[in-house]
C-alpha positions in Angstrom: 44.7 -21.9 25.2 45.4 -18.3 25.3 47.2 -16.6 22.2 49.7 -14.2 21.4 48.3 -11.8 18.5 50.9 -10.1 16.3 50.3 -6.4 15.3 51.9 -4.0 13.7 55.9 -4.5 13.3 57.0 -1.4 15.6 60.5 -0.6 17.0 61.0 -1.5 21.0 61.9 2.4 21.5 58.8 3.8 20.8 56.3 1.5 23.1 56.3 3.9 26.0 53.1 5.9 24.9 50.2 6.0 22.5 51.8 9.7 21.4 54.9 7.6 20.4 53.5 5.1 18.3 51.3 7.5 16.4 54.8 9.2 15.8 56.6 5.7 14.7 53.4 4.5 12.8 52.9 7.7 11.1 55.7 9.8 10.8 59.0 8.1 11.4 61.2 7.1 8.8 58.7 8.7 6.0 60.6 10.6 3.5 60.3 14.5 4.3 60.9 16.7 0.4 58.8 19.5 2.1 60.8 22.4 3.2 58.0 23.6 6.2 57.9 20.2 7.6 62.2 19.7 7.4 62.3 23.1 9.3 59.5 21.8 11.8 61.9 18.7 12.2 64.9 20.9 12.9 63.4 23.1 15.6 62.4 20.1 17.3 66.0 17.6 17.1 67.7 21.0 18.0 65.4 21.5 21.1 65.6 17.9 22.6 69.5 18.0 22.4 70.0 17.1 26.0 66.8 15.8 26.3 64.7 12.5 25.3 62.4 12.9 22.2 59.3 11.8 24.3 59.7 15.3 26.3 59.8 17.2 22.7 57.0 15.3 20.9 54.7 16.0 24.2 56.0 19.4 23.7 55.3 19.7 19.7 51.5 21.4 19.7 53.6 24.4 22.4 56.5 24.7 19.4 53.9 24.7 16.9 52.3 27.6 18.5 55.6 29.3 19.7 56.8 29.1 16.4 54.5 30.7 13.9 53.4 26.8 12.5 57.2 26.3 11.8 56.6 29.4 9.4 60.6 29.5 8.3 60.3 33.4 7.1 58.1 34.2 10.1 60.4 32.8 12.8 63.5 34.4 11.3 62.2 37.6 11.7 61.6 37.0 15.4 63.1 40.1 17.2 65.0 39.9 20.8 61.4 40.8 22.3 59.5 37.9 21.0 62.6 35.6 22.2 61.7 37.1 25.8 58.2 36.3 25.7 58.7 32.7 24.2 60.9 31.9 27.6 58.1 32.6 29.4 55.9 30.4 27.8 55.5 26.5 29.0 54.9 24.9 25.9 58.5 24.5 25.0 62.0 23.6 27.0 62.7 27.6 27.8 66.8 27.0 27.5 67.8 30.8 26.0 70.6 29.5 23.6 67.9 26.7 22.0 65.2 29.3 21.5 67.8 31.9 20.2 69.4 29.7 18.2 66.0 28.3 16.5 65.6 31.9 15.2 69.1 32.2 13.7 69.1 28.6 12.5 65.9 29.7 10.3 67.5 32.6 9.0 70.4 30.1 7.9 67.6 27.9 6.6 66.4 30.5 4.2 70.1 31.2 3.0 70.2 27.6 2.3 66.9 28.1 0.2 68.3 31.0 -1.7 71.2 29.4 -2.8 69.9 25.7 -3.7 66.0 26.6 -4.3 64.8 24.6 -1.5 66.1 23.0 1.7 65.2 19.8 0.8 67.2 19.7 -2.1 70.5 20.9 -0.1 69.5 18.4 2.3 69.0 15.3 0.2 71.7 16.0 -2.1 74.2 14.3 0.4 72.6 11.1 0.1 71.8 11.9 -4.0 68.3 12.3 -3.1 67.2 8.9 -2.5 66.9 6.8 1.1 69.8 4.7 2.2 69.8 1.3 2.8 70.1 0.7 6.3 68.4 -1.8 7.7 69.6 -3.6 11.3 69.0 -6.5 13.1 68.6 -5.1 16.7 68.9 -1.1 18.1 72.6 -2.3 19.3 73.3 -1.9 15.6 72.4 1.3 15.6 75.7 4.1 15.6 74.8 7.2 16.8 76.4 8.9 14.1 77.5 8.0 10.5 79.9 9.6 7.7 77.0 11.4 6.0 75.8 12.7 9.3 79.3 14.0 10.0 79.5 15.5 6.9 76.0 17.2 6.8 76.6 18.7 10.4 80.0 20.2 9.8 78.4 21.9 6.7 75.6 23.3 8.4 77.7 23.9 11.3 79.8 26.3 8.9 76.7 27.8 7.8 76.5 29.1 11.1 73.8 26.8 12.8 73.4 25.4 16.1 72.4 22.5 18.6 72.5 20.6 15.7 76.0 18.2 15.7 76.3 14.7 14.1 73.9 12.8 16.6 71.3 15.2 16.2 71.5 15.5 12.6 71.7 11.8 12.1 68.7 11.1 13.9 67.1 14.3 11.9 68.1 12.0 9.1 66.3 8.7 10.6 63.2 10.5 11.3 62.4 12.3 7.9 63.1 9.2 5.7 66.8 9.4 4.7 67.1 5.5 5.0 65.1 2.5 4.0 65.4 2.0 8.2 65.3 -1.1 10.4 62.4 -1.8 11.7 63.8 -4.2 14.9 61.7 -7.2 15.4 60.3 -6.8 19.0 58.4 -9.2 20.9 56.2 -5.8 22.4 54.8 -6.4 18.6 52.1 -9.0 20.6 49.4 -8.7 22.9 48.1 -11.2 25.2 44.7 -12.5 24.6 42.5 -14.1 27.8 40.5 -17.4 26.5 37.5 -15.0 27.2 38.7 -12.9 24.2 39.8 -10.0 26.2 42.7 -8.6 24.8 46.0 -7.0 27.5 49.0 -5.1 25.7 52.0 -6.5 26.4 55.1 -3.4 26.8 58.3 -4.0 26.0 61.1 -3.5 28.7 63.9 -3.9 26.7 64.4 -5.9 23.1 63.5 -9.4 24.6 61.2 -8.9 27.7 57.9 -8.2 28.0 55.2 -7.4 30.5 51.3 -7.1 31.1 50.5 -3.6 31.2 47.2 -3.8 32.2 45.9 -6.9 33.6 43.0 -6.1 35.4 42.5 -7.1 39.5 39.9 -9.6 38.9 41.9 -11.3 36.7 42.8 -15.1 38.6 45.2 -17.8 37.6 48.7 -18.0 35.9 48.6 -16.1 32.5 49.9 -18.3 29.5 51.4 -16.7 26.2 52.2 -18.5 22.8 53.3 -17.7 19.5 50.0 -17.5 16.9 50.9 -20.8 15.0 53.6 -21.9 18.0 57.0 -20.6 19.3 59.9 -20.5 17.0 62.3 -23.2 17.9 60.6 -25.8 19.5 60.2 -23.0 22.5 57.3 -24.1 24.9 54.4 -21.7 25.9 55.9 -19.4 29.2 53.9 -18.8 32.0 53.4 -14.8 33.2 52.5 -13.6 36.9 49.2 -12.7 37.0 50.3 -9.0 38.1 51.1 -6.3 35.8 54.7 -5.1 35.1 56.5 -8.4 36.1 58.9 -8.8 32.8 59.3 -12.3 31.4 62.1 -13.5 29.2 61.6 -14.1 25.9 63.1 -15.2 22.9 63.8 -12.9 19.5 60.9 -13.6 16.7 
């Protein structure tokens, strides 16, 4: 019988593209104690405001080129002429306020480095230098902000930072490892394997829905799926439509 084979445990939000999956697997939630990397994430997070994170990830190389490989001292010296040039560069979000704030934020970033010895020391001081335990059972349990992100955002605003409200800072904290963060289980951690050994990936449409991402048109007949070792709670194997992108409800695993 066809099987569902479990892959790396991933959060449902990262499954849209290979780029998103690589980011989730290699970077997201890894503690960042390096100032250059902290600055990179702040640049990207502040650019995201009002947009999707995937939009910014797709422009990441553009931001790297535009902002001197995230060298904070070089960015802090950007002139008005340089800013005008950046506003013609298609590799970034060409929002004047965001570009200008990236330059001014770089200057405030350096001020914190001078005061604390490093930006990492400053920002990690809000969690006593070590990740918090913030595991969640589902995406619905994840708040948009926290008491700590409120305090950090308020302090940074008082220091002159812009486009770094509590929601953005909370996302930054998640990305840079301030939490022993959740890996929300998702049925999308599975893929369908046909009897002849061909593997078809499954994509989440929500935390409890799957769809076949790319079933060849040559495939004929229904597609059955079952858990490796059997389904939980005595669930019977369920049938998926033979065509791609047809959602099917499955229980949480």
